[in-house]
PyMOL commands that place a pseudoatom at each C-alpha (Angstrom):
pseudoatom trace, name=CA, resn=UNK, resi=1, chain=A, elem=C, hetatm=0, pos=[124.083, 64.328, 99.669]
pseudoatom trace, name=CA, resn=UNK, resi=2, chain=A, elem=C, hetatm=0, pos=[123.172, 61.580, 98.453]
pseudoatom trace, name=CA, resn=UNK, resi=3, chain=A, elem=C, hetatm=0, pos=[124.390, 60.949, 94.120]
pseudoatom trace, name=CA, resn=UNK, resi=4, chain=A, elem=C, hetatm=0, pos=[121.707, 60.457, 91.447]
pseudoatom trace, name=CA, resn=UNK, resi=5, chain=A, elem=C, hetatm=0, pos=[123.688, 59.022, 88.619]
pseudoatom trace, name=CA, resn=UNK, resi=6, chain=A, elem=C, hetatm=0, pos=[124.560, 60.667, 85.520]
pseudoatom trace, name=CA, resn=UNK, resi=7, chain=A, elem=C, hetatm=0, pos=[122.079, 62.403, 83.393]
pseudoatom trace, name=CA, resn=UNK, resi=8, chain=A, elem=C, hetatm=0, pos=[118.901, 59.963, 81.572]
pseudoatom trace, name=CA, resn=UNK, resi=9, chain=A, elem=C, hetatm=0, pos=[119.003, 60.247, 77.585]
pseudoatom trace, name=CA, resn=UNK, resi=10, chain=A, elem=C, hetatm=0, pos=[115.588, 61.450, 77.596]
pseudoatom trace, name=CA, resn=UNK, resi=11, chain=A, elem=C, hetatm=0, pos=[115.843, 63.757, 80.752]
pseudoatom trace, name=CA, resn=UNK, resi=12, chain=A, elem=C, hetatm=0, pos=[116.767, 67.554, 80.347]
pseudoatom trace, name=CA, resn=UNK, resi=13, chain=A, elem=C, hetatm=0, pos=[119.357, 69.684, 82.305]
pseudoatom trace, name=CA, resn=UNK, resi=14, chain=A, elem=C, hetatm=0, pos=[117.025, 71.296, 84.223]
pseudoatom trace, name=CA, resn=UNK, resi=15, chain=A, elem=C, hetatm=0, pos=[114.737, 67.952, 84.877]
pseudoatom trace, name=CA, resn=UNK, resi=16, chain=A, elem=C, hetatm=0, pos=[118.301, 66.239, 86.571]
pseudoatom trace, name=CA, resn=UNK, resi=17, chain=A, elem=C, hetatm=0, pos=[118.879, 69.542, 88.955]
pseudoatom trace, name=CA, resn=UNK, resi=18, chain=A, elem=C, hetatm=0, pos=[115.212, 69.159, 89.961]
pseudoatom trace, name=CA, resn=UNK, resi=19, chain=A, elem=C, hetatm=0, pos=[115.334, 65.316, 90.621]
pseudoatom trace, name=CA, resn=UNK, resi=20, chain=A, elem=C, hetatm=0, pos=[118.945, 65.948, 92.236]
pseudoatom trace, name=CA, resn=UNK, resi=21, chain=A, elem=C, hetatm=0, pos=[116.380, 68.524, 94.490]
pseudoatom trace, name=CA, resn=UNK, resi=22, chain=A, elem=C, hetatm=0, pos=[113.584, 65.941, 95.110]
pseudoatom trace, name=CA, resn=UNK, resi=23, chain=A, elem=C, hetatm=0, pos=[116.114, 63.468, 96.534]
pseudoatom trace, name=CA, resn=UNK, resi=24, chain=A, elem=C, hetatm=0, pos=[118.730, 66.302, 98.940]
pseudoatom trace, name=CA, resn=UNK, resi=25, chain=A, elem=C, hetatm=0, pos=[115.777, 68.516, 99.529]
pseudoatom trace, name=CA, resn=UNK, resi=26, chain=A, elem=C, hetatm=0, pos=[116.118, 68.027, 103.067]
pseudoatom trace, name=CA, resn=UNK, resi=27, chain=A, elem=C, hetatm=0, pos=[120.032, 68.814, 103.144]
pseudoatom trace, name=CA, resn=UNK, resi=28, chain=A, elem=C, hetatm=0, pos=[119.501, 72.005, 101.143]
pseudoatom trace, name=CA, resn=UNK, resi=29, chain=A, elem=C, hetatm=0, pos=[117.362, 73.574, 102.742]
pseudoatom trace, name=CA, resn=UNK, resi=30, chain=A, elem=C, hetatm=0, pos=[118.828, 73.254, 105.724]
pseudoatom trace, name=CA, resn=UNK, resi=31, chain=A, elem=C, hetatm=0, pos=[122.376, 74.235, 104.712]
pseudoatom trace, name=CA, resn=UNK, resi=32, chain=A, elem=C, hetatm=0, pos=[120.310, 77.503, 103.047]
pseudoatom trace, name=CA, resn=UNK, resi=33, chain=A, elem=C, hetatm=0, pos=[119.138, 77.641, 106.469]
pseudoatom trace, name=CA, resn=UNK, resi=34, chain=A, elem=C, hetatm=0, pos=[121.640, 77.887, 107.904]
pseudoatom trace, name=CA, resn=UNK, resi=35, chain=A, elem=C, hetatm=0, pos=[123.666, 80.518, 105.877]
pseudoatom trace, name=CA, resn=UNK, resi=36, chain=A, elem=C, hetatm=0, pos=[120.588, 82.579, 106.049]
pseudoatom trace, name=CA, resn=UNK, resi=37, chain=A, elem=C, hetatm=0, pos=[121.057, 82.335, 110.242]
pseudoatom trace, name=CA, resn=UNK, resi=38, chain=A, elem=C, hetatm=0, pos=[125.152, 83.277, 109.594]
pseudoatom trace, name=CA, resn=UNK, resi=39, chain=A, elem=C, hetatm=0, pos=[123.622, 85.931, 107.098]
pseudoatom trace, name=CA, resn=UNK, resi=40, chain=A, elem=C, hetatm=0, pos=[120.164, 87.776, 107.862]
pseudoatom trace, name=CA, resn=UNK, resi=41, chain=A, elem=C, hetatm=0, pos=[121.159, 91.358, 108.119]
pseudoatom trace, name=CA, resn=UNK, resi=42, chain=A, elem=C, hetatm=0, pos=[123.429, 91.440, 104.660]
pseudoatom trace, name=CA, resn=UNK, resi=43, chain=A, elem=C, hetatm=0, pos=[120.638, 89.379, 103.030]
pseudoatom trace, name=CA, resn=UNK, resi=44, chain=A, elem=C, hetatm=0, pos=[117.796, 91.044, 103.678]
pseudoatom trace, name=CA, resn=UNK, resi=45, chain=A, elem=C, hetatm=0, pos=[119.481, 94.477, 103.490]
pseudoatom trace, name=CA, resn=UNK, resi=46, chain=A, elem=C, hetatm=0, pos=[120.518, 93.738, 100.279]
pseudoatom trace, name=CA, resn=UNK, resi=47, chain=A, elem=C, hetatm=0, pos=[117.621, 92.165, 99.287]
pseudoatom trace, name=CA, resn=UNK, resi=48, chain=A, elem=C, hetatm=0, pos=[115.688, 95.040, 100.501]
pseudoatom trace, name=CA, resn=UNK, resi=49, chain=A, elem=C, hetatm=0, pos=[118.183, 97.837, 98.884]
pseudoatom trace, name=CA, resn=UNK, resi=50, chain=A, elem=C, hetatm=0, pos=[117.672, 96.079, 95.508]
pseudoatom trace, name=CA, resn=UNK, resi=51, chain=A, elem=C, hetatm=0, pos=[113.466, 95.987, 96.215]
pseudoatom trace, name=CA, resn=UNK, resi=52, chain=A, elem=C, hetatm=0, pos=[114.296, 99.657, 96.181]
pseudoatom trace, name=CA, resn=UNK, resi=53, chain=A, elem=C, hetatm=0, pos=[116.660, 100.359, 93.893]
pseudoatom trace, name=CA, resn=UNK, resi=54, chain=A, elem=C, hetatm=0, pos=[114.267, 98.564, 91.281]
pseudoatom trace, name=CA, resn=UNK, resi=55, chain=A, elem=C, hetatm=0, pos=[111.256, 100.681, 92.424]
pseudoatom trace, name=CA, resn=UNK, resi=56, chain=A, elem=C, hetatm=0, pos=[112.549, 103.890, 91.990]
pseudoatom trace, name=CA, resn=UNK, resi=57, chain=A, elem=C, hetatm=0, pos=[113.954, 103.219, 88.411]
pseudoatom trace, name=CA, resn=UNK, resi=58, chain=A, elem=C, hetatm=0, pos=[110.587, 101.956, 87.385]
pseudoatom trace, name=CA, resn=UNK, resi=59, chain=A, elem=C, hetatm=0, pos=[108.680, 105.071, 89.176]
pseudoatom trace, name=CA, resn=UNK, resi=60, chain=A, elem=C, hetatm=0, pos=[111.428, 107.153, 87.144]
pseudoatom trace, name=CA, resn=UNK, resi=61, chain=A, elem=C, hetatm=0, pos=[110.787, 105.388, 83.577]
pseudoatom trace, name=CA, resn=UNK, resi=62, chain=A, elem=C, hetatm=0, pos=[106.809, 105.691, 84.062]
pseudoatom trace, name=CA, resn=UNK, resi=63, chain=A, elem=C, hetatm=0, pos=[107.508, 109.680, 84.943]
pseudoatom trace, name=CA, resn=UNK, resi=64, chain=A, elem=C, hetatm=0, pos=[109.231, 109.992, 82.070]
pseudoatom trace, name=CA, resn=UNK, resi=65, chain=A, elem=C, hetatm=0, pos=[106.791, 108.204, 79.847]
pseudoatom trace, name=CA, resn=UNK, resi=66, chain=A, elem=C, hetatm=0, pos=[104.341, 109.995, 81.308]
pseudoatom trace, name=CA, resn=UNK, resi=67, chain=A, elem=C, hetatm=0, pos=[105.828, 113.867, 80.564]
pseudoatom trace, name=CA, resn=UNK, resi=68, chain=A, elem=C, hetatm=0, pos=[106.302, 112.581, 77.176]
pseudoatom trace, name=CA, resn=UNK, resi=69, chain=A, elem=C, hetatm=0, pos=[103.041, 111.785, 76.316]
pseudoatom trace, name=CA, resn=UNK, resi=70, chain=A, elem=C, hetatm=0, pos=[101.747, 115.370, 77.565]
pseudoatom trace, name=CA, resn=UNK, resi=71, chain=A, elem=C, hetatm=0, pos=[101.655, 115.170, 81.857]
pseudoatom trace, name=CA, resn=UNK, resi=72, chain=A, elem=C, hetatm=0, pos=[98.298, 115.503, 81.675]
pseudoatom trace, name=CA, resn=UNK, resi=73, chain=A, elem=C, hetatm=0, pos=[94.608, 114.312, 80.508]
pseudoatom trace, name=CA, resn=UNK, resi=74, chain=A, elem=C, hetatm=0, pos=[94.246, 115.389, 77.126]
pseudoatom trace, name=CA, resn=UNK, resi=75, chain=A, elem=C, hetatm=0, pos=[90.597, 114.813, 77.728]
pseudoatom trace, name=CA, resn=UNK, resi=76, chain=A, elem=C, hetatm=0, pos=[89.799, 117.309, 80.802]
pseudoatom trace, name=CA, resn=UNK, resi=77, chain=A, elem=C, hetatm=0, pos=[93.466, 118.285, 81.462]
pseudoatom trace, name=CA, resn=UNK, resi=78, chain=A, elem=C, hetatm=0, pos=[93.484, 116.961, 84.926]
pseudoatom trace, name=CA, resn=UNK, resi=79, chain=A, elem=C, hetatm=0, pos=[97.231, 117.054, 86.084]
pseudoatom trace, name=CA, resn=UNK, resi=80, chain=A, elem=C, hetatm=0, pos=[97.300, 117.642, 89.679]
pseudoatom trace, name=CA, resn=UNK, resi=81, chain=A, elem=C, hetatm=0, pos=[98.753, 113.542, 90.533]
pseudoatom trace, name=CA, resn=UNK, resi=82, chain=A, elem=C, hetatm=0, pos=[100.670, 112.185, 87.097]
pseudoatom trace, name=CA, resn=UNK, resi=83, chain=A, elem=C, hetatm=0, pos=[100.874, 109.239, 88.909]
pseudoatom trace, name=CA, resn=UNK, resi=84, chain=A, elem=C, hetatm=0, pos=[96.548, 107.995, 88.251]
pseudoatom trace, name=CA, resn=UNK, resi=85, chain=A, elem=C, hetatm=0, pos=[97.465, 109.212, 84.943]
pseudoatom trace, name=CA, resn=UNK, resi=86, chain=A, elem=C, hetatm=0, pos=[96.915, 106.569, 82.116]
pseudoatom trace, name=CA, resn=UNK, resi=87, chain=A, elem=C, hetatm=0, pos=[97.552, 105.468, 78.767]
pseudoatom trace, name=CA, resn=UNK, resi=88, chain=A, elem=C, hetatm=0, pos=[95.084, 104.773, 76.398]
pseudoatom trace, name=CA, resn=UNK, resi=89, chain=A, elem=C, hetatm=0, pos=[95.271, 103.168, 73.125]
pseudoatom trace, name=CA, resn=UNK, resi=90, chain=A, elem=C, hetatm=0, pos=[93.873, 104.984, 70.312]
pseudoatom trace, name=CA, resn=UNK, resi=91, chain=A, elem=C, hetatm=0, pos=[93.764, 101.669, 68.121]
pseudoatom trace, name=CA, resn=UNK, resi=92, chain=A, elem=C, hetatm=0, pos=[92.913, 98.837, 71.020]
pseudoatom trace, name=CA, resn=UNK, resi=93, chain=A, elem=C, hetatm=0, pos=[95.496, 96.202, 71.612]
pseudoatom trace, name=CA, resn=UNK, resi=94, chain=A, elem=C, hetatm=0, pos=[96.306, 93.312, 70.309]
pseudoatom trace, name=CA, resn=UNK, resi=95, chain=A, elem=C, hetatm=0, pos=[95.489, 89.887, 72.250]
pseudoatom trace, name=CA, resn=UNK, resi=96, chain=A, elem=C, hetatm=0, pos=[99.122, 89.537, 72.848]
pseudoatom trace, name=CA, resn=UNK, resi=97, chain=A, elem=C, hetatm=0, pos=[99.527, 93.002, 75.162]
pseudoatom trace, name=CA, resn=UNK, resi=98, chain=A, elem=C, hetatm=0, pos=[95.998, 92.680, 76.818]
pseudoatom trace, name=CA, resn=UNK, resi=99, chain=A, elem=C, hetatm=0, pos=[95.854, 92.194, 79.914]
pseudoatom trace, name=CA, resn=UNK, resi=100, chain=A, elem=C, hetatm=0, pos=[100.309, 93.983, 80.526]
pseudoatom trace, name=CA, resn=UNK, resi=101, chain=A, elem=C, hetatm=0, pos=[100.404, 96.773, 82.546]
pseudoatom trace, name=CA, resn=UNK, resi=102, chain=A, elem=C, hetatm=0, pos=[102.562, 99.993, 81.562]
pseudoatom trace, name=CA, resn=UNK, resi=103, chain=A, elem=C, hetatm=0, pos=[105.819, 98.404, 82.145]
pseudoatom trace, name=CA, resn=UNK, resi=104, chain=A, elem=C, hetatm=0, pos=[104.959, 95.242, 80.212]
pseudoatom trace, name=CA, resn=UNK, resi=105, chain=A, elem=C, hetatm=0, pos=[103.924, 96.707, 76.669]
pseudoatom trace, name=CA, resn=UNK, resi=106, chain=A, elem=C, hetatm=0, pos=[106.031, 96.876, 73.867]
pseudoatom trace, name=CA, resn=UNK, resi=107, chain=A, elem=C, hetatm=0, pos=[105.247, 100.761, 72.972]
pseudoatom trace, name=CA, resn=UNK, resi=108, chain=A, elem=C, hetatm=0, pos=[106.880, 101.919, 76.654]
pseudoatom trace, name=CA, resn=UNK, resi=109, chain=A, elem=C, hetatm=0, pos=[109.585, 99.295, 76.428]
pseudoatom trace, name=CA, resn=UNK, resi=110, chain=A, elem=C, hetatm=0, pos=[110.792, 101.332, 72.930]
pseudoatom trace, name=CA, resn=UNK, resi=111, chain=A, elem=C, hetatm=0, pos=[110.249, 103.958, 74.392]
pseudoatom trace, name=CA, resn=UNK, resi=112, chain=A, elem=C, hetatm=0, pos=[112.968, 103.573, 77.370]
pseudoatom trace, name=CA, resn=UNK, resi=113, chain=A, elem=C, hetatm=0, pos=[115.422, 102.393, 74.316]
pseudoatom trace, name=CA, resn=UNK, resi=114, chain=A, elem=C, hetatm=0, pos=[115.094, 105.000, 71.384]
pseudoatom trace, name=CA, resn=UNK, resi=115, chain=A, elem=C, hetatm=0, pos=[113.138, 108.323, 73.045]
pseudoatom trace, name=CA, resn=UNK, resi=116, chain=A, elem=C, hetatm=0, pos=[110.176, 108.250, 70.772]
pseudoatom trace, name=CA, resn=UNK, resi=117, chain=A, elem=C, hetatm=0, pos=[107.131, 108.563, 72.038]
pseudoatom trace, name=CA, resn=UNK, resi=118, chain=A, elem=C, hetatm=0, pos=[103.835, 106.587, 70.124]
pseudoatom trace, name=CA, resn=UNK, resi=119, chain=A, elem=C, hetatm=0, pos=[102.066, 108.444, 68.463]
pseudoatom trace, name=CA, resn=UNK, resi=120, chain=A, elem=C, hetatm=0, pos=[98.847, 106.140, 69.193]
pseudoatom trace, name=CA, resn=UNK, resi=121, chain=A, elem=C, hetatm=0, pos=[98.619, 106.597, 72.306]
pseudoatom trace, name=CA, resn=UNK, resi=122, chain=A, elem=C, hetatm=0, pos=[96.547, 109.247, 74.967]
pseudoatom trace, name=CA, resn=UNK, resi=123, chain=A, elem=C, hetatm=0, pos=[97.221, 110.145, 78.368]
pseudoatom trace, name=CA, resn=UNK, resi=124, chain=A, elem=C, hetatm=0, pos=[94.009, 109.609, 80.532]
pseudoatom trace, name=CA, resn=UNK, resi=125, chain=A, elem=C, hetatm=0, pos=[92.827, 110.691, 83.848]
pseudoatom trace, name=CA, resn=UNK, resi=126, chain=A, elem=C, hetatm=0, pos=[91.097, 107.085, 85.873]
pseudoatom trace, name=CA, resn=UNK, resi=127, chain=A, elem=C, hetatm=0, pos=[87.340, 109.087, 84.859]
pseudoatom trace, name=CA, resn=UNK, resi=128, chain=A, elem=C, hetatm=0, pos=[88.354, 109.719, 81.141]
pseudoatom trace, name=CA, resn=UNK, resi=129, chain=A, elem=C, hetatm=0, pos=[89.360, 106.328, 80.553]
pseudoatom trace, name=CA, resn=UNK, resi=130, chain=A, elem=C, hetatm=0, pos=[86.335, 104.483, 81.871]
pseudoatom trace, name=CA, resn=UNK, resi=131, chain=A, elem=C, hetatm=0, pos=[83.992, 106.712, 79.899]
pseudoatom trace, name=CA, resn=UNK, resi=132, chain=A, elem=C, hetatm=0, pos=[86.027, 106.286, 77.064]
pseudoatom trace, name=CA, resn=UNK, resi=133, chain=A, elem=C, hetatm=0, pos=[85.379, 101.981, 78.093]
pseudoatom trace, name=CA, resn=UNK, resi=134, chain=A, elem=C, hetatm=0, pos=[82.559, 102.656, 79.546]
pseudoatom trace, name=CA, resn=UNK, resi=135, chain=A, elem=C, hetatm=0, pos=[80.261, 105.000, 77.220]
pseudoatom trace, name=CA, resn=UNK, resi=136, chain=A, elem=C, hetatm=0, pos=[77.002, 106.234, 79.155]
pseudoatom trace, name=CA, resn=UNK, resi=137, chain=A, elem=C, hetatm=0, pos=[75.057, 104.291, 76.460]
pseudoatom trace, name=CA, resn=UNK, resi=138, chain=A, elem=C, hetatm=0, pos=[75.940, 100.906, 78.002]
pseudoatom trace, name=CA, resn=UNK, resi=139, chain=A, elem=C, hetatm=0, pos=[74.875, 101.849, 81.614]
pseudoatom trace, name=CA, resn=UNK, resi=140, chain=A, elem=C, hetatm=0, pos=[71.237, 102.942, 80.172]
pseudoatom trace, name=CA, resn=UNK, resi=141, chain=A, elem=C, hetatm=0, pos=[70.951, 98.975, 78.217]
pseudoatom trace, name=CA, resn=UNK, resi=142, chain=A, elem=C, hetatm=0, pos=[72.674, 97.664, 82.398]
pseudoatom trace, name=CA, resn=UNK, resi=143, chain=A, elem=C, hetatm=0, pos=[69.343, 99.688, 83.535]
pseudoatom trace, name=CA, resn=UNK, resi=144, chain=A, elem=C, hetatm=0, pos=[66.530, 98.472, 81.039]
pseudoatom trace, name=CA, resn=UNK, resi=145, chain=A, elem=C, hetatm=0, pos=[68.183, 94.858, 82.133]
pseudoatom trace, name=CA, resn=UNK, resi=146, chain=A, elem=C, hetatm=0, pos=[67.834, 95.237, 85.337]
pseudoatom trace, name=CA, resn=UNK, resi=147, chain=A, elem=C, hetatm=0, pos=[64.594, 96.285, 85.047]
pseudoatom trace, name=CA, resn=UNK, resi=148, chain=A, elem=C, hetatm=0, pos=[64.540, 93.080, 83.681]
pseudoatom trace, name=CA, resn=UNK, resi=149, chain=A, elem=C, hetatm=0, pos=[65.060, 90.972, 85.604]
pseudoatom trace, name=CA, resn=UNK, resi=150, chain=A, elem=C, hetatm=0, pos=[62.744, 92.665, 88.702]
for i in range(1, 150): cmd.bond("trace and resi %d" % i, "trace and resi %d" % (i + 1))
show_as sticks, trace
zoom trace
């Protein structure tokens, strides 16, 4: 390994490590490959087990959350497959949480910590959820626009 000297005055620790990695990249990658080649089964098994454990835990939490919200669609009473049911915010979501999935939503995180079910969230099947966000009036407006284009 090549030495790169002390940390520069305006350089953070992260930047120093990055510079160190760039200078010694070849040796670091070779060392990691050697270690991985000597321990492939152990590493792969640990990774698979931890990934599976996380997936099962995530599935448990989401299932408990959906059961706490009623376990069925509030509009059509669909309850055959709990995994496809979706959460709908009655008041809408703020911009910060707009594109987050159920696991990243603050309401879900609060439920995992306290067990309290949020009041402004409904459990809906995908069809009912789409009908709320894209009502039939929008379809007719879209159809008219298509006819005008033709």
